[in-house]
N, CA, C and O of each residue as an XYZ file, in Angstrom:
800
protein
N      -3.536     17.597     21.558
C      -3.273     17.373     20.138
C      -3.437     15.887     19.808
O      -2.941     15.025     20.534
N      -4.133     15.596     18.714
C      -4.367     14.212     18.325
C      -3.061     13.540     17.930
O      -2.167     14.175     17.371
N      -2.961     12.254     18.225
C      -1.768     11.495     17.852
C      -1.674     11.403     16.334
O      -2.687     11.251     15.651
N      -0.465     11.494     15.814
C      -0.278     11.412     14.368
C      -0.728     10.047     13.850
O      -0.527      9.035     14.522
N      -1.337     10.009     12.660
C      -1.678      8.711     12.083
C      -0.431      7.943     11.691
O       0.629      8.525     11.458
N      -0.569      6.647     11.623
C       0.531      5.763     11.260
C       0.201      5.115      9.916
O      -0.837      4.472      9.764
N       1.098      5.293      8.945
C       0.855      4.834      7.584
C       1.880      3.767      7.204
O       3.079      3.950      7.415
N       1.410      2.661      6.647
C       2.301      1.583      6.200
C       2.557      1.693      4.711
O       1.644      1.956      3.929
N       3.808      1.489      4.324
C       4.159      1.301      2.922
C       4.228     -0.205      2.687
O       5.097     -0.881      3.238
N       3.317     -0.729      1.875
C       3.245     -2.168      1.622
C       3.924     -2.471      0.284
O       3.469     -2.024     -0.769
N       5.012     -3.231      0.341
C       5.731     -3.644     -0.868
C       5.106     -4.943     -1.358
O       5.122     -5.956     -0.658
N       4.555     -4.903     -2.572
C       3.665     -5.988     -2.993
C       4.271     -6.976     -3.976
O       3.607     -7.939     -4.359
N       5.501     -6.769     -4.391
C       6.185     -7.749     -5.234
C       7.160     -8.539     -4.371
O       7.849     -7.972     -3.522
N       7.215     -9.840     -4.588
C       8.093    -10.685     -3.765
C       9.176    -11.379     -4.586
O       9.935    -12.174     -4.032
N       9.273    -11.109     -5.865
C      10.283    -11.768     -6.706
C      11.693    -11.442     -6.230
O      11.946    -10.345     -5.733
N      12.597    -12.380     -6.379
C      13.992    -12.138     -6.011
C      14.580    -10.989     -6.822
O      15.391    -10.218     -6.309
N      14.181    -10.871     -8.075
C      14.752     -9.851     -8.962
C      13.829     -8.637     -9.117
O      13.888     -7.931    -10.123
N      12.991     -8.405     -8.128
C      12.005     -7.325     -8.230
C      12.673     -5.956     -8.382
O      13.787     -5.724     -7.911
N      11.957     -5.070     -9.050
C      12.354     -3.671     -9.185
C      11.931     -2.857     -7.968
O      12.437     -1.757     -7.747
N      11.014     -3.391     -7.186
C      10.345     -2.630     -6.122
C      11.283     -1.943     -5.142
O      10.950     -0.883     -4.614
N      12.447     -2.527     -4.891
C      13.319     -1.972     -3.855
C      13.795     -0.555     -4.182
O      13.973      0.267     -3.283
N      13.999     -0.277     -5.468
C      14.474      1.057     -5.840
C      13.416      2.133     -5.556
O      13.728      3.100     -4.861
N      12.172      2.011     -6.062
C      11.178      3.030     -5.710
C      10.798      3.006     -4.234
O      10.455      4.045     -3.670
N      10.854      1.842     -3.602
C      10.512      1.767     -2.176
C      11.467      2.610     -1.343
O      11.045      3.325     -0.433
N      12.749      2.524     -1.656
C      13.744      3.304     -0.907
C      13.475      4.803     -1.064
O      13.512      5.552     -0.088
N      13.207      5.228     -2.287
C      12.934      6.650     -2.548
C      11.654      7.094     -1.843
O      11.619      8.135     -1.187
N      10.603      6.286     -1.991
C       9.305      6.661     -1.427
C       9.331      6.681      0.089
O       8.760      7.581      0.707
N       9.984      5.703      0.697
C      10.012      5.653      2.154
C      10.803      6.825      2.729
O      10.449      7.345      3.787
N      11.851      7.240      2.058
C      12.599      8.421      2.502
C      11.701      9.654      2.490
O      11.768     10.486      3.395
N      10.857      9.769      1.458
C       9.916     10.886      1.388
C       8.877     10.790      2.497
O       8.477     11.810      3.059
N       8.442      9.595      2.813
C       7.475      9.401      3.902
C       8.080      9.812      5.237
O       7.435     10.488      6.038
N       9.307      9.404      5.467
C       9.955      9.707      6.739
C      10.253     11.194      6.896
O      10.396     11.686      8.015
N      10.346     11.900      5.787
C      10.606     13.340      5.842
C       9.375     14.138      6.249
O       9.479     15.312      6.605
N       8.214     13.500      6.195
C       6.984     14.197      6.573
C       6.850     14.223      8.091
O       7.237     13.274      8.773
N       6.302     15.311      8.611
C       6.128     15.438     10.058
C       4.693     15.181     10.508
O       4.408     15.184     11.706
N       3.778     14.956      9.542
C       2.369     14.828      9.904
C       1.886     13.384     10.004
O       0.711     13.147     10.285
N       2.775     12.416      9.777
C       2.420     11.014     10.011
C       3.684     10.212     10.268
O       4.780     10.608      9.870
N       3.518      9.077     10.940
C       4.599      8.123     11.154
C       4.468      7.011     10.119
O       3.371      6.735      9.633
N       5.577      6.382      9.787
C       5.534      5.393      8.711
C       6.455      4.222      8.991
O       7.466      4.341      9.684
N       6.069      3.085      8.424
C       6.873      1.866      8.459
C       6.667      1.125      7.147
O       5.707      1.375      6.419
N       7.582      0.212      6.859
C       7.451     -0.653      5.689
C       6.915     -2.011      6.111
O       7.377     -2.596      7.090
N       5.936     -2.506      5.365
C       5.498     -3.896      5.462
C       5.836     -4.555      4.121
O       5.219     -4.253      3.100
N       6.803     -5.440      4.138
C       7.266     -6.117      2.925
C       6.649     -7.511      2.903
O       6.872     -8.301      3.820
N       5.872     -7.819      1.862
C       5.216     -9.126      1.807
C       6.208    -10.280      1.842
O       5.848    -11.392      2.228
N       7.441    -10.032      1.446
C       8.467    -11.076      1.551
C       8.648    -11.563      2.989
O       9.021    -12.714      3.217
N       8.387    -10.698      3.939
C       8.692    -10.998      5.342
C       7.599    -11.798      6.040
O       7.756    -12.160      7.206
N       6.491    -12.081      5.349
C       5.350    -12.685      6.044
C       5.058    -14.118      5.632
O       4.283    -14.792      6.311
N       5.637    -14.605      4.562
C       5.492    -16.010      4.170
C       4.026    -16.456      4.209
O       3.691    -17.497      4.775
N       3.171    -15.648      3.598
C       1.743    -15.964      3.636
C       1.422    -17.163      2.742
O       1.879    -17.214      1.600
N       0.644    -18.128      3.242
C       0.191    -19.222      2.378
C      -0.923    -18.702      1.470
O      -1.430    -17.599      1.674
N      -1.302    -19.494      0.473
C      -2.516    -19.163     -0.250
C      -3.691    -19.249      0.716
O      -3.734    -20.116      1.589
N      -4.638    -18.338      0.544
C      -5.782    -18.284      1.452
C      -6.478    -19.642      1.506
O      -6.907    -20.177      0.484
N      -6.582    -20.188      2.721
C      -7.172    -21.512      2.897
C      -7.958    -21.583      4.200
O      -8.040    -22.637      4.830
N      -8.533    -20.456      4.597
C      -9.299    -20.405      5.840
C     -10.756    -20.791      5.597
O     -11.206    -20.860      4.453
N     -11.477    -21.037      6.664
C     -12.907    -21.373      6.546
C     -13.691    -20.208      5.954
O     -14.666    -20.404      5.229
N     -13.256    -19.003      6.271
C     -13.888    -17.782      5.758
C     -12.981    -16.611      6.093
O     -11.974    -16.767      6.785
N     -13.344    -15.444      5.600
C     -12.639    -14.219      5.959
C     -12.647    -14.032      7.467
O     -13.543    -14.526      8.152
N     -11.640    -13.312      7.993
C     -11.635    -13.088      9.434
C     -12.700    -12.079      9.869
O     -12.823    -11.788     11.059
N     -13.460    -11.550      8.929
C     -14.666    -10.804      9.303
C     -15.669    -11.723      9.971
O     -16.459    -11.285     10.808
N     -15.639    -13.014      9.601
C     -16.627    -13.979     10.079
C     -16.031    -15.045     10.996
O     -16.671    -15.474     11.956
N     -14.788    -15.472     10.692
C     -14.178    -16.580     11.434
C     -12.723    -16.231     11.705
O     -12.027    -15.743     10.814
N     -12.256    -16.475     12.921
C     -10.857    -16.216     13.242
C      -9.946    -17.070     12.369
O     -10.184    -18.268     12.213
N      -8.919    -16.472     11.804
C      -7.969    -17.209     10.976
C      -7.170    -18.179     11.846
O      -6.940    -17.932     13.030
N      -6.752    -19.290     11.230
C      -6.012    -20.314     11.954
C      -4.517    -20.294     11.643
O      -3.704    -20.628     12.506
N      -4.148    -19.911     10.436
C      -2.740    -19.955     10.061
C      -1.950    -18.901     10.833
O      -2.345    -17.735     10.844
N      -0.845    -19.279     11.480
C      -0.094    -18.304     12.288
C       0.500    -17.166     11.467
O       0.609    -16.044     11.962
N       0.886    -17.434     10.226
C       1.429    -16.366      9.394
C       0.346    -15.373      8.981
O       0.601    -14.173      8.880
N      -0.845    -15.872      8.746
C      -1.969    -14.978      8.452
C      -2.273    -14.102      9.675
O      -2.535    -12.906      9.539
N      -2.237    -14.697     10.849
C      -2.494    -13.928     12.072
C      -1.419    -12.857     12.285
O      -1.718    -11.739     12.705
N      -0.188    -13.209     11.995
C       0.908    -12.233     12.159
C       0.728    -11.070     11.186
O       0.987     -9.920     11.539
N       0.284    -11.366      9.965
C       0.001    -10.335      8.969
C      -1.133     -9.429      9.463
O      -1.038     -8.206      9.367
N      -2.186    -10.023      9.981
C      -3.313     -9.240     10.489
C      -2.883     -8.341     11.647
O      -3.287     -7.181     11.723
N      -2.075     -8.875     12.534
C      -1.602     -8.081     13.671
C      -0.730     -6.916     13.209
O      -0.786     -5.831     13.786
N       0.077     -7.139     12.166
C       0.911     -6.058     11.633
C       0.036     -4.967     11.029
O       0.265     -3.782     11.275
N      -0.956     -5.353     10.246
C      -1.846     -4.383      9.615
C      -2.627     -3.560     10.630
O      -2.860     -2.368     10.429
N      -3.026     -4.201     11.714
C      -3.908     -3.554     12.696
C      -3.263     -2.332     13.336
O      -3.969     -1.475     13.866
N      -1.944     -2.234     13.299
C      -1.243     -1.121     13.951
C      -1.332      0.185     13.157
O      -0.935      1.240     13.652
N      -1.854      0.115     11.923
C      -1.795      1.278     11.039
C      -3.156      1.912     10.806
O      -4.201      1.273     10.930
N      -3.105      3.207     10.462
C      -4.317      3.984     10.191
C      -4.540      4.188      8.702
O      -5.561      4.752      8.307
N      -3.614      3.743      7.870
C      -3.746      3.881      6.430
C      -2.603      3.163      5.741
O      -1.630      2.761      6.379
N      -2.730      3.006      4.421
C      -1.780      2.185      3.680
C      -1.443      2.833      2.335
O      -2.317      3.355      1.644
N      -0.168      2.788      1.986
C       0.271      3.129      0.636
C       0.861      1.860      0.038
O       1.820      1.298      0.568
N       0.286      1.420     -1.056
C       0.733      0.191     -1.710
C       1.716      0.525     -2.820
O       1.442      1.382     -3.660
N       2.857     -0.146     -2.827
C       3.812     -0.051     -3.927
C       3.448     -1.166     -4.903
O       3.584     -2.348     -4.586
N       2.985     -0.782     -6.091
C       2.287     -1.723     -6.970
C       3.040     -1.968     -8.273
O       3.322     -1.037     -9.028
N       3.359     -3.228     -8.523
C       3.842     -3.670     -9.826
C       2.642     -4.177    -10.622
O       1.660     -4.646    -10.046
N       2.726     -4.080    -11.942
C       1.653     -4.619    -12.782
C       2.130     -5.883    -13.467
O       3.106     -5.869    -14.217
N       1.430     -6.979    -13.201
C       1.717     -8.265    -13.834
C       0.524     -8.632    -14.709
O      -0.569     -8.865    -14.194
N       0.717     -8.687    -16.002
C      -0.344     -9.129    -16.907
C      -1.671     -8.411    -16.658
O      -2.730     -9.028    -16.549
N      -1.568     -7.081    -16.571
C      -2.721     -6.188    -16.440
C      -3.425     -6.260    -15.092
O      -4.584     -5.862    -14.982
N      -2.752     -6.757    -14.075
C      -3.352     -6.764    -12.745
C      -2.262     -6.675    -11.694
O      -1.077     -6.578    -12.011
N      -2.685     -6.708    -10.434
C      -1.744     -6.689     -9.324
C      -1.057     -8.042     -9.195
O      -1.479     -9.019     -9.813
N      -0.011     -8.096     -8.402
C       0.669     -9.373     -8.179
C      -0.244    -10.340     -7.437
O      -1.121     -9.930     -6.678
N      -0.023    -11.628     -7.669
C      -0.767    -12.644     -6.916
C      -0.493    -12.528     -5.426
O      -1.379    -12.766     -4.604
N       0.744    -12.160     -5.078
C       1.103    -12.019     -3.662
C       0.265    -10.930     -2.997
O      -0.164    -11.090     -1.854
N       0.031     -9.828     -3.702
C      -0.767     -8.753     -3.122
C      -2.231     -9.156     -2.997
O      -2.850     -8.906     -1.963
N      -2.790     -9.771     -4.023
C      -4.199    -10.192     -3.936
C      -4.385    -11.155     -2.774
O      -5.368    -11.057     -2.040
N      -3.455    -12.078     -2.600
C      -3.542    -13.021     -1.495
C      -3.429    -12.309     -0.152
O      -4.138    -12.651      0.795
N      -2.544    -11.325     -0.067
C      -2.378    -10.573      1.179
C      -3.641     -9.787      1.526
O      -4.005     -9.680      2.697
N      -4.302     -9.241      0.521
C      -5.576     -8.563      0.768
C      -6.591     -9.543      1.340
O      -7.311     -9.220      2.285
N      -6.646    -10.744      0.766
C      -7.639    -11.729      1.183
C      -7.357    -12.308      2.562
O      -8.268    -12.815      3.215
N      -6.103    -12.239      3.014
C      -5.725    -12.828      4.301
C      -6.132    -11.960      5.496
O      -5.862    -12.322      6.640
N      -6.764    -10.845      5.247
C      -7.263     -9.986      6.319
C      -8.582     -9.390      5.845
O      -8.930     -9.470      4.667
N      -9.292     -8.806      6.764
C     -10.494     -8.030      6.410
C     -10.722     -6.968      7.473
O     -10.734     -5.770      7.188
N     -10.901     -7.426      8.685
C     -11.203     -6.519      9.800
C     -10.188     -5.383      9.874
O     -10.547     -4.240     10.155
N      -8.928     -5.701      9.623
C      -7.847     -4.726      9.789
C      -7.861     -3.631      8.723
O      -7.295     -2.559      8.936
N      -8.502     -3.887      7.579
C      -8.551     -2.907      6.496
C      -9.683     -1.885      6.660
O      -9.619     -0.784      6.113
N     -10.697     -2.254      7.403
C     -11.976     -1.529      7.369
C     -11.844     -0.076      7.837
O     -11.233      0.215      8.865
N     -12.441      0.830      7.041
C     -12.520      2.255      7.341
C     -11.146      2.906      7.517
O     -10.930      3.738      8.399
N     -10.238      2.495      6.648
C      -8.914      3.110      6.597
C      -8.618      3.492      5.144
O      -9.097      2.823      4.228
N      -7.845      4.545      4.919
C      -7.548      4.955      3.555
C      -6.420      4.146      2.938
O      -5.568      3.594      3.635
N      -6.436      4.091      1.610
C      -5.337      3.481      0.868
C      -5.022      4.343     -0.345
O      -5.898      4.993     -0.915
N      -3.756      4.331     -0.722
C      -3.315      4.975     -1.954
C      -2.279      4.063     -2.589
O      -1.838      3.088     -1.982
N      -1.894      4.392     -3.822
C      -0.984      3.504     -4.532
C       0.079      4.280     -5.293
O      -0.164      5.359     -5.833
N       1.261      3.689     -5.312
C       2.413      4.182     -6.072
C       2.774      3.042     -7.014
O       3.293      2.011     -6.587
N       2.495      3.238     -8.302
C       2.662      2.149     -9.246
C       3.751      2.395    -10.268
O       4.126      3.536    -10.538
N       4.250      1.310    -10.829
C       5.278      1.413    -11.861
C       5.077      0.326    -12.909
O       4.612     -0.775    -12.612
N       5.437      0.664    -14.136
C       5.301     -0.252    -15.261
C       5.160      0.560    -16.536
O       5.252      1.787    -16.503
N       4.937     -0.107    -17.654
C       4.897      0.607    -18.928
C       3.810      1.672    -18.959
O       3.985      2.717    -19.585
N       2.678      1.415    -18.283
C       1.660      2.460    -18.156
C       1.426      2.823    -16.683
O       0.324      3.197    -16.282
N       2.485      2.703    -15.906
C       2.432      3.148    -14.514
C       1.578      2.307    -13.598
O       1.111      2.789    -12.566
N       1.362      1.031    -13.968
C       0.544      0.106    -13.166
C      -0.907      0.568    -13.036
O      -1.587      0.219    -12.071
N      -1.380      1.350    -14.005
C      -2.741      1.893    -13.915
C      -3.796      0.804    -13.826
O      -4.745      0.923    -13.052
N      -3.640     -0.263    -14.616
C      -4.655     -1.326    -14.607
C      -4.590     -2.121    -13.313
O      -5.623     -2.498    -12.760
N      -3.387     -2.374    -12.832
C      -3.240     -3.085    -11.557
C      -3.851     -2.277    -10.416
O      -4.513     -2.837     -9.542
N      -3.632     -0.976    -10.422
C      -4.150     -0.125     -9.343
C      -5.669     -0.051     -9.392
O      -6.314      0.019     -8.346
N      -6.251     -0.065    -10.586
C      -7.719     -0.090    -10.660
C      -8.268     -1.377    -10.046
O      -9.285     -1.345     -9.352
N      -7.610     -2.501    -10.291
C      -8.039     -3.749     -9.654
C      -7.870     -3.669     -8.141
O      -8.733     -4.114     -7.384
N      -6.753     -3.100     -7.712
C      -6.501     -2.937     -6.281
C      -7.578     -2.071     -5.640
O      -8.079     -2.399     -4.565
N      -7.933     -0.980     -6.286
C      -8.949     -0.084     -5.737
C     -10.299     -0.795     -5.608
O     -11.024     -0.579     -4.637
N     -10.634     -1.639     -6.585
C     -11.892     -2.387     -6.521
C     -11.901     -3.328     -5.317
O     -12.892     -3.407     -4.591
N     -10.804     -4.033     -5.113
C     -10.705     -4.912     -3.942
C     -10.757     -4.107     -2.652
O     -11.387     -4.521     -1.678
N     -10.093     -2.957     -2.648
C     -10.080     -2.116     -1.453
C     -11.488     -1.659     -1.071
O     -11.838     -1.626      0.109
N     -12.284     -1.312     -2.063
C     -13.665     -0.907     -1.775
C     -14.424     -2.051     -1.129
O     -15.151     -1.837     -0.158
N     -14.270     -3.269     -1.650
C     -14.965     -4.414     -1.071
C     -14.500     -4.677      0.367
O     -15.278     -5.147      1.197
N     -13.237     -4.372      0.655
C     -12.698     -4.550      2.005
C     -12.982     -3.348      2.904
O     -12.463     -3.268      4.017
N     -13.801     -2.418      2.424
C     -14.251     -1.243      3.175
C     -13.137     -0.252      3.483
O     -13.205      0.487      4.466
N     -12.099     -0.243      2.624
C     -11.107      0.814      2.691
C     -11.617      2.025      1.912
O     -12.564      1.924      1.132
N     -10.978      3.158      2.136
C     -11.298      4.353      1.354
C     -10.165      4.600      0.359
O      -9.082      5.017      0.771
N     -10.381      4.355     -0.950
C      -9.343      4.657     -1.939
C      -9.184      6.167     -2.114
O     -10.162      6.870     -2.372
N      -7.982      6.655     -1.976
C      -7.727      8.087     -2.117
C      -7.662      8.485     -3.591
O      -7.341      7.674     -4.460
N      -7.967      9.727     -3.840
C      -8.009     10.251     -5.210
C      -6.611     10.289     -5.846
O      -6.456      9.984     -7.028
N      -5.606     10.663     -5.063
C      -4.285     10.899     -5.631
C      -3.382      9.676     -5.492
O      -3.411      8.974     -4.481
N      -2.591      9.441     -6.517
C      -1.610      8.365     -6.509
C      -0.446      8.753     -7.406
O      -0.411      9.851     -7.960
N       0.501      7.841     -7.540
C       1.708      8.105     -8.325
C       1.890      6.969     -9.320
O       1.727      5.798     -8.977
N       2.234      7.328    -10.567
C       2.454      6.342    -11.624
C       3.775      6.630    -12.323
O       3.947      7.686    -12.932
N       4.715      5.679    -12.232
C       5.946      5.769    -13.025
C       5.728      4.928    -14.274
O       5.699      3.700    -14.204
N       5.575      5.586    -15.407
C       5.282      4.867    -16.639
C       6.045      5.436    -17.819
O       6.759      6.433    -17.702
N       5.879      4.782    -18.957
C       6.445      5.271    -20.200
C       7.946      5.473    -20.146
O       8.671      4.644    -19.596
N       8.412      6.571    -20.716
C       9.854      6.831    -20.795
C      10.470      7.024    -19.418
O      11.638      6.697    -19.212
N       9.687      7.559    -18.460
C      10.217      7.722    -17.102
C      10.526      6.365    -16.476
O      11.532      6.208    -15.785
N       9.662      5.393    -16.720
C       9.885      4.045    -16.189
C      11.187      3.465    -16.731
O      11.977      2.891    -15.981
N      11.407      3.617    -18.037
C      12.603      3.022    -18.634
C      13.867      3.820    -18.322
O      14.973      3.323    -18.535
N      13.727      5.024    -17.833
C      14.899      5.762    -17.357
C      15.468      5.142    -16.085
O      16.670      5.229    -15.837
N      14.608      4.514    -15.276
C      15.039      4.025    -13.961
C      15.043      2.499    -13.841
O      15.596      1.963    -12.880
N      14.442      1.798    -14.789
C      14.356      0.338    -14.715
C      15.626     -0.310    -15.261
O      16.233      0.224    -16.190
N      16.041     -1.453    -14.701
C      17.246     -2.139    -15.198
C      17.183     -2.528    -16.674
O      18.226     -2.632    -17.319
N      15.998     -2.744    -17.220
C      15.887     -3.073    -18.636
C      16.011     -1.843    -19.526
O      16.051     -1.951    -20.751
N      16.071     -0.686    -18.901
C      16.279      0.555    -19.625
C      17.625      1.157    -19.249
O      18.662      0.504    -19.360
N      17.598      2.425    -18.798
C      18.835      3.119    -18.455
C      19.286      2.850    -17.025
O      20.434      3.124    -16.674
N      18.389      2.314    -16.195
C      18.703      1.944    -14.802
C      19.237      3.114    -13.983
O      20.094      2.934    -13.118
N      18.728      4.308    -14.259
C      19.135      5.469    -13.477
C      18.481      5.498    -12.116
O      17.562      4.716    -11.870
N      18.915      6.363    -11.226
C      18.288      6.500     -9.913
C      16.924      7.175    -10.032
O      16.660      7.895    -10.995
N      16.062      6.936     -9.045
C      14.742      7.558     -9.043
C      14.866      9.078     -9.032
O      13.972      9.775     -9.513
N      15.959      9.595     -8.492
C      16.146     11.046     -8.453
C      16.113     11.671     -9.854
O      15.823     12.859     -9.997
N      16.409     10.870    -10.888
C      16.395     11.407    -12.251
C      14.990     11.776    -12.719
O      14.830     12.607    -13.613
N      13.967     11.157    -12.114
C      12.585     11.484    -12.492
C      11.838     12.146    -11.340
O      10.619     12.308    -11.396
N      12.563     12.525    -10.305
C      11.924     13.070     -9.106
C      11.081     14.305     -9.412
O      10.006     14.481     -8.838
N      11.552     15.142    -10.294
C      10.815     16.368    -10.610
C       9.442     16.037    -11.195
O       8.489     16.796    -11.021
N       9.346     14.907    -11.885
C       8.087     14.495    -12.506
C       7.123     13.925    -11.473
O       5.933     14.237    -11.505
N       7.619     13.093    -10.557
C       6.729     12.366     -9.651
C       6.552     13.007     -8.280
O       5.629     12.645     -7.551
N       7.414     13.950     -7.914
C       7.336     14.539     -6.576
C       6.012     15.252     -6.302
O       5.460     15.065     -5.218
N       5.470     16.059     -7.222
C       4.195     16.723     -6.914
C       3.055     15.747     -6.635
O       2.278     15.945     -5.701
N       2.957     14.686     -7.452
C       1.909     13.689     -7.216
C       2.140     12.947     -5.907
O       1.188     12.587     -5.214
N       3.406     12.717     -5.569
C       3.724     12.032     -4.312
C       3.269     12.855     -3.118
O       2.674     12.314     -2.186
N       3.537     14.140     -3.134
C       3.118     14.991     -2.018
C       1.601     15.105     -1.949
O       1.031     15.125     -0.858
N       0.941     15.180     -3.103
C      -0.524     15.212     -3.116
C      -1.087     13.926     -2.534
O      -2.079     13.953     -1.804
N      -0.458     12.795     -2.854
C      -0.885     11.510     -2.300
C      -0.733     11.493     -0.783
O      -1.643     11.069     -0.070
N       0.411     11.952     -0.289
C       0.616     12.005      1.158
C      -0.437     12.876      1.834
O      -1.016     12.484      2.847
N      -0.685     14.056      1.273
C      -1.677     14.960      1.855
C      -3.041     14.285      1.938
O      -3.736     14.387      2.949
N      -3.414     13.598      0.867
C      -4.716     12.934      0.805
C      -4.805     11.807      1.835
O      -5.786     11.701      2.571
N      -3.783     10.978      1.876
C      -3.793      9.839      2.805
C      -3.844     10.310      4.249
O      -4.610      9.769      5.047
N      -3.049     11.298      4.596
C      -3.004     11.731      5.992
C      -4.313     12.412      6.396
O      -4.744     12.282      7.542
N      -4.953     13.136      5.469
C      -6.241     13.761      5.788
C      -7.274     12.694      6.099
O      -7.956     12.751      7.122
N      -7.381     11.716      5.204
C      -8.372     10.655      5.420
C      -8.004      9.770      6.609
O      -8.888      9.328      7.344
N      -6.722      9.507      6.807
C      -6.314      8.693      7.954
C      -6.693      9.369      9.260
O      -7.170      8.711     10.184
N      -6.486     10.678      9.345
C      -6.834     11.415     10.565
C      -8.340     11.454     10.777
O      -8.826     11.236     11.886
N      -9.075     11.734      9.703
C     -10.533     11.821      9.820
C     -11.155     10.481     10.175
O     -12.029     10.405     11.039
N     -10.707      9.430      9.512
C     -11.287      8.111      9.764
C     -10.843      7.539     11.105
O     -11.598      6.815     11.755
N      -9.632      7.859     11.517
C      -9.193      7.416     12.845
C     -10.065      8.040     13.925
O     -10.489      7.354     14.855
N     -10.336      9.340     13.808
C     -11.201     10.018     14.777
C     -12.592      9.404     14.773
O     -13.192      9.221     15.833
N     -13.108      9.086     13.600
C     -14.444      8.491     13.506
C     -14.461      7.096     14.115
O     -15.415      6.736     14.804
N     -13.413      6.302     13.869
C     -13.358      4.963     14.463
C     -13.312      5.038     15.983
O     -13.973      4.261     16.672
N     -12.529      5.980     16.499
C     -12.427      6.133     17.954
C     -13.756      6.580     18.549
O     -14.118      6.151     19.645
N     -14.474      7.425     17.851
C     -15.769      7.882     18.341
C     -16.772      6.727     18.383
O     -17.538      6.590     19.338
N     -16.755      5.895     17.327
C     -17.649      4.733     17.300
C     -17.291      3.761     18.429
O     -18.169      3.233     19.110
N     -15.978      3.534     18.613
C     -15.539      2.609     19.668
C     -15.954      3.114     21.050
O     -16.320      2.319     21.915
N     -15.900      4.429     21.260
C     -16.281      5.012     22.553
C     -17.764      4.868     22.812
O     -18.186      4.798     23.966
N     -18.561      4.824     21.759
C     -20.013      4.695     21.900
C     -20.448      3.264     22.126
O     -21.556      3.018     22.603
N     -19.578      2.306     21.784
C     -19.952      0.890     21.924
C     -19.953      0.447     23.387
O     -20.245     -0.713     23.680
């Protein structure tokens, strides 16, 4: 039996007052409840990444900054990624864009999906993320999750600040579809990567 794929939940907001922790807790519990993949959290707060200042992407030149190398080593352990996405001024956070740029080799031929939140569910930020992911040779999955509109204000501190469980019935089907999609592509692409490596 093939080894289960390993999927990272990447928390992409680093603000002290971020909302991300509430959906992250809910989403990670759902990830851990699945039996078809293993999961861990990668929180950008924990990596202290500098602004990208290397000679080139690590596709071409080995990175020199030790924090960038630690980030790359963390990413390399996974077969796919689910990004928890906040929308800042119609795009992803600067911290996430920088984190994408601080690696390349580790992203290649792996699937990604996104769980977004904001007034329109981080739709614009996720579209930017998907564009970057394509350039980094990731496979963007079809299914994702968007907490937007009245559902967002039911759970956000600027609204009713309720628990995510209050909107679970709305977002759970999309969440499970996202998991199914990510694990299918993670398994397929992992097998393909191993086959290519065996031929080299």
